C-alpha positions as CSV (number, residue, x, y, z in Angstrom):
1,M,75.9,-57.3,72.3
2,V,73.4,-55.0,73.9
3,K,73.8,-56.8,77.2
4,Q,77.5,-56.5,77.0
5,E,77.3,-52.7,76.4
6,K,74.9,-52.4,79.2
7,A,77.2,-54.3,81.6
8,V,80.1,-52.0,80.5
9,D,77.9,-49.0,81.2
10,D,77.0,-50.4,84.6
11,I,80.6,-51.0,85.5
12,H,81.6,-47.4,84.3
13,G,78.7,-46.1,86.4
14,L,79.9,-47.9,89.5
15,F,83.4,-46.6,88.9
16,R,82.0,-43.0,88.7
17,K,80.1,-43.4,91.8
18,E,83.1,-44.7,93.7
19,R,85.2,-41.8,92.3
20,L,82.6,-39.3,93.5
21,A,82.3,-41.0,96.9
22,M,86.1,-41.0,97.2
23,K,86.3,-37.3,96.2
24,K,83.6,-36.4,98.7
25,K,85.4,-38.4,101.4
26,R,88.7,-36.7,100.5
27,N,87.1,-33.2,100.6
28,T,85.6,-34.0,104.0
29,L,89.0,-35.3,105.3
30,T,90.8,-32.2,104.2
31,K,88.3,-29.9,106.0
32,W,88.8,-31.4,109.4
33,P,92.3,-30.2,110.1
34,Y,91.2,-26.6,109.3
35,L,88.2,-27.0,111.6
36,F,90.4,-28.2,114.5
37,L,93.0,-25.4,113.9
38,F,90.4,-22.6,113.6
39,P,89.7,-22.2,117.4
40,Y,93.5,-21.8,118.0
41,F,94.0,-19.2,115.3
42,A,90.8,-17.5,116.3
43,F,91.9,-17.1,119.9
44,Y,95.4,-16.2,118.9
45,F,94.0,-13.3,116.7
46,L,91.5,-12.1,119.3
47,F,93.9,-12.2,122.3
48,F,97.3,-11.5,120.7
49,I,97.3,-10.0,117.2
50,F,94.3,-7.7,117.5
51,P,95.4,-6.3,121.0
52,T,99.0,-5.8,119.6
53,I,97.9,-3.9,116.6
54,Y,95.2,-1.9,118.5
55,S,97.6,-0.9,121.3
56,F,100.2,0.3,118.7
57,I,97.4,2.4,117.0
58,I,96.3,4.0,120.3
59,S,100.0,4.8,121.2
60,F,99.7,7.7,118.6
61,T,96.6,9.1,120.5
62,D,95.9,11.2,123.5
63,W,93.3,9.1,125.2
64,D,92.1,9.2,128.7
65,S,90.0,6.2,129.6
66,I,87.9,8.1,132.0
67,A,87.0,10.7,129.3
68,G,85.9,8.0,127.0
69,V,86.5,6.9,123.4
70,T,84.9,10.1,122.0
71,Q,87.6,12.3,123.5
72,R,90.4,10.4,121.9
73,K,92.7,12.6,119.7
74,F,95.4,11.6,117.2
75,V,98.7,13.2,118.2
76,G,101.2,11.4,116.1
77,F,104.7,10.8,117.6
78,L,104.2,13.3,120.4
79,N,103.9,10.4,123.0
80,Y,107.1,8.9,121.8
81,I,108.9,12.2,121.7
82,R,107.8,13.0,125.3
83,L,108.8,9.5,126.4
84,F,112.3,9.5,125.1
85,T,113.1,13.2,125.6
86,K,111.2,14.5,128.7
87,D,110.1,11.5,130.8
88,K,112.8,11.2,133.5
89,I,110.9,8.7,135.5
90,F,110.8,6.3,132.4
91,F,114.6,6.4,132.3
92,K,114.8,5.9,136.0
93,S,112.7,2.8,135.7
94,L,114.9,1.5,132.9
95,G,118.0,2.2,135.0
96,N,116.6,0.3,137.9
97,T,115.7,-2.6,135.6
98,F,119.3,-2.7,134.2
99,F,120.7,-2.4,137.8
100,F,118.7,-5.4,139.0
101,M,119.6,-7.5,135.9
102,I,123.4,-6.7,136.1
103,I,123.4,-8.1,139.6
104,Y,120.9,-10.9,139.8
105,I,121.6,-12.6,136.3
106,P,125.3,-13.4,137.1
107,L,124.3,-14.6,140.6
108,L,121.5,-16.8,139.2
109,I,123.8,-18.3,136.5
110,L,126.8,-18.8,138.7
111,G,124.7,-20.1,141.7
112,G,122.6,-22.4,139.5
113,L,125.7,-23.8,137.8
114,L,127.6,-24.4,141.1
115,L,124.6,-26.0,142.8
116,A,124.0,-28.2,139.7
117,V,127.6,-29.4,139.7
118,L,127.5,-30.2,143.4
119,L,124.1,-31.9,143.3
120,Y,124.9,-33.9,140.2
121,K,127.5,-36.0,142.1
122,L,125.0,-36.8,144.8
123,K,123.0,-40.0,144.4
124,K,120.8,-40.5,147.5
125,T,119.6,-37.0,148.4
126,S,119.8,-35.3,145.0
127,R,116.1,-35.5,144.5
128,L,115.4,-34.0,147.9
129,F,117.6,-31.0,147.3
130,Q,116.3,-30.5,143.8
131,T,112.8,-30.4,145.1
132,I,113.7,-27.9,147.9
133,N,115.4,-25.6,145.4
134,V,112.4,-25.7,142.9
135,L,109.7,-25.0,145.5
136,P,110.2,-21.3,145.5
137,Y,110.0,-21.2,141.7
138,I,106.6,-22.8,141.6
139,T,105.3,-20.7,144.4
140,T,103.0,-17.8,143.2
141,P,104.5,-14.4,143.1
142,V,101.6,-13.0,145.1
143,A,102.4,-15.2,148.0
144,I,106.2,-14.6,147.8
145,G,105.8,-10.8,147.7
146,I,103.4,-10.7,150.7
147,I,105.6,-13.1,152.7
148,F,108.8,-11.0,152.1
149,S,106.9,-7.8,153.0
150,F,106.0,-9.3,156.4
151,M,109.4,-10.8,156.9
152,F,111.3,-7.5,156.4
153,D,108.7,-5.2,158.1
154,W,110.3,-2.6,160.3
155,S,108.4,-3.1,163.4
156,T,107.0,-6.7,163.4
157,G,109.3,-8.4,160.8
158,I,110.8,-11.7,161.6
159,V,114.2,-10.7,160.3
160,N,114.6,-7.7,162.6
161,N,113.3,-9.5,165.6
162,L,115.8,-12.4,165.0
163,L,118.8,-10.1,164.5
164,I,117.9,-8.1,167.6
165,K,117.6,-11.3,169.7
166,L,121.0,-12.6,168.4
167,G,122.6,-9.3,169.3
168,V,123.5,-8.4,165.7
169,L,121.3,-5.2,165.8
170,I,120.4,-2.9,168.6
171,E,117.3,-1.6,166.8
172,G,115.4,-2.8,163.7
173,I,116.3,-1.7,160.2
174,N,113.7,-0.2,157.9
175,W,114.6,-2.6,155.2
176,L,111.8,-1.5,152.8
177,G,111.9,2.1,153.8
178,D,115.4,2.9,152.4
179,G,116.2,2.8,148.7
180,A,119.6,0.9,149.1
181,T,118.2,-1.8,151.4
182,A,115.0,-2.1,149.4
183,R,117.0,-2.9,146.3
184,I,119.0,-5.6,148.1
185,I,115.7,-7.3,149.3
186,V,114.3,-7.3,145.7
187,I,117.5,-8.8,144.3
188,F,117.5,-11.4,147.1
189,L,113.9,-12.2,146.4
190,I,114.5,-12.7,142.7
191,V,117.5,-14.9,143.2
192,W,115.8,-17.0,145.9
193,K,112.7,-17.5,143.7
194,N,114.4,-18.4,140.4
195,L,117.6,-20.3,141.5
196,G,115.7,-23.6,141.3
197,Y,114.9,-23.1,137.6
198,Y,118.6,-22.4,136.7
199,L,119.5,-25.4,138.7
200,L,117.2,-27.8,136.8
201,I,118.3,-26.4,133.4
202,Y,122.0,-26.9,134.3
203,L,121.4,-30.4,135.7
204,A,119.7,-31.4,132.4
205,G,122.8,-30.1,130.6
206,L,125.2,-32.0,132.8
207,S,123.4,-35.2,132.1
208,T,124.4,-34.8,128.3
209,I,128.2,-34.5,128.9
210,P,129.9,-37.8,128.2
211,E,131.6,-39.2,131.3
212,D,134.4,-40.7,129.3
213,I,135.9,-37.3,128.5
214,S,136.1,-36.3,132.3
215,E,137.5,-39.8,133.1
216,A,140.2,-39.4,130.4
217,A,141.1,-36.0,131.7
218,M,141.5,-37.3,135.2
219,V,143.8,-40.1,133.9
220,D,145.9,-37.4,132.2
221,G,146.3,-35.7,135.5
222,A,143.7,-33.0,135.4
223,N,142.1,-31.9,138.7
224,K,138.4,-31.1,139.3
225,V,138.9,-27.4,138.8
226,Q,140.5,-27.9,135.4
227,I,137.8,-30.4,134.4
228,F,135.2,-27.9,135.3
229,W,136.7,-25.0,133.3
230,R,138.1,-27.0,130.3
231,I,135.3,-29.5,129.9
232,T,132.1,-28.9,131.9
233,F,131.8,-25.1,131.3
234,P,132.4,-25.2,127.5
235,Y,129.8,-28.0,127.2
236,L,127.3,-25.9,129.0
237,K,128.0,-22.8,127.1
238,P,124.9,-23.0,124.8
239,I,122.7,-23.4,127.9
240,T,124.4,-20.4,129.5
241,I,123.7,-18.3,126.4
242,F,120.1,-19.4,126.3
243,L,119.7,-18.5,130.0
244,T,121.3,-15.2,129.5
245,L,119.1,-14.1,126.7
246,T,115.9,-15.3,128.4
247,S,116.9,-13.7,131.6
248,I,117.3,-10.3,129.9
249,I,113.9,-10.6,128.3
250,S,112.2,-11.7,131.5
251,G,114.1,-9.0,133.4
252,F,112.2,-6.3,131.5
253,Q,109.0,-8.0,132.5
254,L,109.8,-7.8,136.2
255,F,106.6,-6.7,137.9
256,D,104.9,-9.0,140.4
257,E,107.5,-9.4,143.1
258,P,108.7,-5.8,143.6
259,Y,105.1,-4.5,143.2
260,L,103.6,-6.8,145.8
261,L,106.6,-6.3,148.1
262,F,105.6,-2.7,148.6
263,S,101.8,-3.1,148.3
264,N,101.4,-3.0,152.1
265,I,103.6,0.1,152.6
266,N,102.3,3.6,152.1
267,S,104.9,4.7,149.6
268,S,105.0,5.7,146.0
269,V,104.9,3.0,143.3
270,G,108.4,1.4,143.2
271,G,109.3,1.8,146.8
272,P,111.1,4.6,148.5
273,E,112.3,7.3,146.1
274,R,111.2,5.0,143.2
275,S,114.4,3.0,143.8
276,C,112.7,-0.3,142.9
277,L,110.6,1.1,140.1
278,T,110.9,-1.3,137.1
279,S,109.9,-0.5,133.5
280,M,106.8,-2.7,133.7
281,M,105.7,-1.1,137.0
282,Y,106.0,2.3,135.4
283,F,103.8,1.1,132.5
284,F,101.2,-0.2,134.9
285,D,101.3,3.0,136.9
286,Q,100.9,5.3,133.9
287,T,98.1,3.3,132.3
288,F,96.0,2.0,135.2
289,K,96.9,3.5,138.6
290,S,98.1,7.0,139.1
291,S,97.2,8.0,135.5
292,T,94.6,6.6,133.0
293,K,96.3,7.8,129.9
294,L,95.9,4.7,127.7
295,G,97.6,6.4,124.7
296,Y,100.7,7.3,126.6
297,G,100.7,3.9,128.4
298,A,100.7,2.2,125.0
299,A,103.6,4.3,124.0
300,V,105.5,3.3,127.2
301,S,105.0,-0.4,126.4
302,Y,106.3,0.0,122.9
303,G,109.2,2.1,124.2
304,I,110.0,-0.9,126.5
305,F,109.7,-3.3,123.5
306,I,112.3,-1.2,121.5
307,V,114.8,-1.2,124.3
308,V,114.4,-5.0,124.8
309,L,114.8,-5.5,121.1
310,I,118.0,-3.4,121.0
311,V,119.5,-5.0,124.0
312,S,118.7,-8.5,122.8
313,L,120.3,-7.8,119.4
314,I,123.4,-6.3,121.0
315,V,123.9,-9.2,123.4
316,S,123.3,-11.9,120.6
317,R,125.8,-10.1,118.3
318,V,128.4,-9.9,121.0
319,I,128.0,-13.7,121.6
320,N,128.1,-14.5,117.9
321,R,131.2,-12.4,117.4
322,K,133.0,-14.3,120.3
323,E,131.9,-17.6,118.7
324,E,133.3,-16.6,115.3
325,S,136.6,-15.4,116.8
326,R,137.1,-18.8,118.2
């Protein structure tokens, strides 16, 4: 009897040890996911959340980085009041940004869609043309800005020399020295650089359209133009909406290409008469270049954020209303 009780106690002891071991193992396993996720959340907090909160706080201060942190003064909403009521250059930069987007976004969407439709039917050389169109998109903005500044230089530019030799021009045009022509060059640069991206997105969308529908429409007597507008374009509408919204958001971040385009020219930031000054260029100029007012620069950045948010909400609401009406 005693032996049986001892055996039972031993068995219970073994079960307890196994339970404890399993519990320890389970606790150890549940810790590993958090350990692996910790570096991501730590970097996310340090390099995104904290700078966002800190920049929002300093937007309510008058702080010159040269004077130091000790000279920082809390001024409340004065930076925002000055930005939206007195700063004409800020509104000029917004106007330039809107002007660029109104022209280059339709060109990119229509150009990318038409090129995608043309290349989709090609079988042998489609890969070659796709690669050629995508190369500008993967090229660094620094290289593109410098190359275009040399190409359209007044005295030594390739474009002027070529047009003079062909007899199109008698003397060279100061492409980057005049506001109107400088805007044309910036728009041309943006379209040339980003057209390959829009082409790839539309090609991916075209591959999802069932060919049976187009073939049935052709049997019923529809021509290629009717098939495009009645079948292809409606199928690609979600992609067009996506590209429109992302283009608007990225348009307000336009900085590298126009800034580097005029970096070799002795002119004010944003080209002649600030005709190519974008909102991000103005933020950079106010914060780090012509001025070192970090507080006002932070207010400019949040002013741009407010404008982007309003425009995005308006565009998405207009698109949703059109969808509901149909």
